Legacy VTK file of the C-alpha trace (Angstrom):
# vtk DataFile Version 3.0
C-alpha trace
ASCII
DATASET POLYDATA
POINTS 131 float
143.002 -40.204 19.156
141.529 -42.218 16.351
142.250 -40.609 13.008
140.440 -42.932 10.618
136.862 -41.736 11.181
137.567 -37.970 11.008
139.620 -38.424 7.807
136.881 -40.504 6.195
134.277 -37.879 7.174
136.447 -35.115 5.707
136.925 -37.022 2.441
133.173 -37.661 2.237
132.383 -33.950 2.761
134.917 -32.936 0.082
133.539 -35.497 -2.374
129.931 -34.385 -1.740
130.819 -30.715 -2.232
132.787 -31.515 -5.422
129.737 -33.281 -6.865
127.542 -30.251 -6.180
129.956 -27.466 -7.165
131.871 -27.797 -10.489
134.196 -24.893 -9.619
135.148 -26.592 -6.349
135.620 -29.880 -8.222
138.074 -28.190 -10.615
139.976 -26.728 -7.656
140.230 -30.164 -6.018
141.397 -31.748 -9.275
144.042 -29.049 -9.713
145.179 -29.339 -6.074
145.570 -33.115 -6.400
147.423 -32.787 -9.698
144.926 -34.989 -11.533
144.358 -32.580 -14.391
146.330 -33.683 -17.442
147.708 -30.799 -19.427
147.979 -31.421 -23.149
151.299 -30.255 -24.496
151.943 -29.695 -28.197
154.803 -32.205 -28.106
152.509 -34.946 -26.765
150.322 -34.886 -29.862
151.331 -37.573 -32.357
152.226 -36.428 -35.839
151.195 -38.021 -39.111
148.172 -39.912 -37.840
149.686 -41.326 -34.647
152.878 -42.701 -36.205
155.352 -40.188 -34.797
158.737 -41.631 -33.907
161.019 -40.270 -31.223
163.896 -38.135 -32.471
166.466 -40.673 -31.331
164.927 -43.430 -33.497
165.873 -44.250 -37.052
163.314 -43.582 -39.804
160.801 -46.297 -40.600
161.809 -49.018 -43.051
160.871 -48.421 -46.680
159.901 -52.067 -47.250
158.950 -55.245 -45.395
161.752 -57.782 -45.911
159.794 -60.716 -44.470
156.936 -60.182 -46.925
159.436 -60.081 -49.798
161.170 -63.193 -48.433
157.917 -65.138 -48.773
158.212 -64.573 -52.534
161.741 -65.999 -52.510
165.340 -64.951 -52.027
165.653 -63.474 -55.526
162.656 -61.180 -54.972
164.065 -60.089 -51.620
167.518 -59.325 -53.018
166.040 -57.403 -55.950
163.927 -55.368 -53.524
166.940 -54.568 -51.339
169.434 -53.826 -54.123
168.363 -50.212 -54.893
168.500 -49.193 -51.210
171.368 -47.194 -49.722
173.339 -48.438 -46.717
171.388 -46.087 -44.431
168.044 -47.349 -45.767
169.220 -50.924 -45.232
170.146 -50.041 -41.668
166.657 -48.564 -41.235
165.220 -51.952 -42.254
167.529 -53.727 -39.804
166.564 -51.386 -36.964
162.832 -51.402 -37.698
162.593 -55.199 -37.830
164.922 -55.930 -34.901
167.538 -57.747 -36.957
170.552 -56.605 -34.942
170.305 -57.750 -31.316
174.106 -57.628 -30.928
174.353 -54.079 -32.354
176.968 -55.152 -34.914
175.170 -54.588 -38.208
174.775 -50.871 -37.513
178.558 -50.541 -37.614
178.942 -52.199 -41.014
179.688 -49.979 -44.034
179.377 -52.598 -46.794
175.874 -52.730 -48.310
176.321 -56.329 -49.511
177.121 -57.481 -45.997
174.016 -55.766 -44.597
171.876 -57.230 -47.402
173.191 -60.721 -46.630
172.187 -60.315 -42.976
168.710 -59.054 -43.896
168.235 -61.926 -46.358
169.395 -64.499 -43.812
167.036 -63.335 -41.075
164.107 -62.561 -43.372
164.169 -66.010 -44.932
164.308 -67.605 -41.496
161.375 -65.517 -40.279
159.358 -66.153 -43.435
159.742 -69.920 -43.011
159.170 -69.951 -39.277
156.104 -72.007 -38.425
155.883 -73.764 -41.791
155.789 -77.132 -40.020
152.394 -76.222 -38.625
150.855 -74.848 -41.821
148.881 -77.080 -44.123
149.917 -77.139 -47.765
LINES 1 132
131 0 1 2 3 4 5 6 7 8 9 10 11 12 13 14 15 16 17 18 19 20 21 22 23 24 25 26 27 28 29 30 31 32 33 34 35 36 37 38 39 40 41 42 43 44 45 46 47 48 49 50 51 52 53 54 55 56 57 58 59 60 61 62 63 64 65 66 67 68 69 70 71 72 73 74 75 76 77 78 79 80 81 82 83 84 85 86 87 88 89 90 91 92 93 94 95 96 97 98 99 100 101 102 103 104 105 106 107 108 109 110 111 112 113 114 115 116 117 118 119 120 121 122 123 124 125 126 127 128 129 130
């Protein structure tokens, strides 16, 4: 028995009926599981900038932008921050691929790492920029 033609005919009949009858169309959508249900957790908070609960808070400043003004400006911008805020900067800007900085307790050590990477990122591509 050839199954292809009867299945295609059945699908065509269902599609035609769904176009004519909105109630039937809703039943087909529900039966196929195509209806997306909006959950309250799926809605982003604060204008679409919601972060998952297992993520650190967003960084309070952009270290690369400060590094373009020079190392002194960057260090002065980082100096009032707590160790946790410095770690937020490190996490937000991907400055710890080896997951070592997050274990450090000394703020000066974390600042040195941020300064090192920020200066490198701020200067990256300078060879191609015109003066």
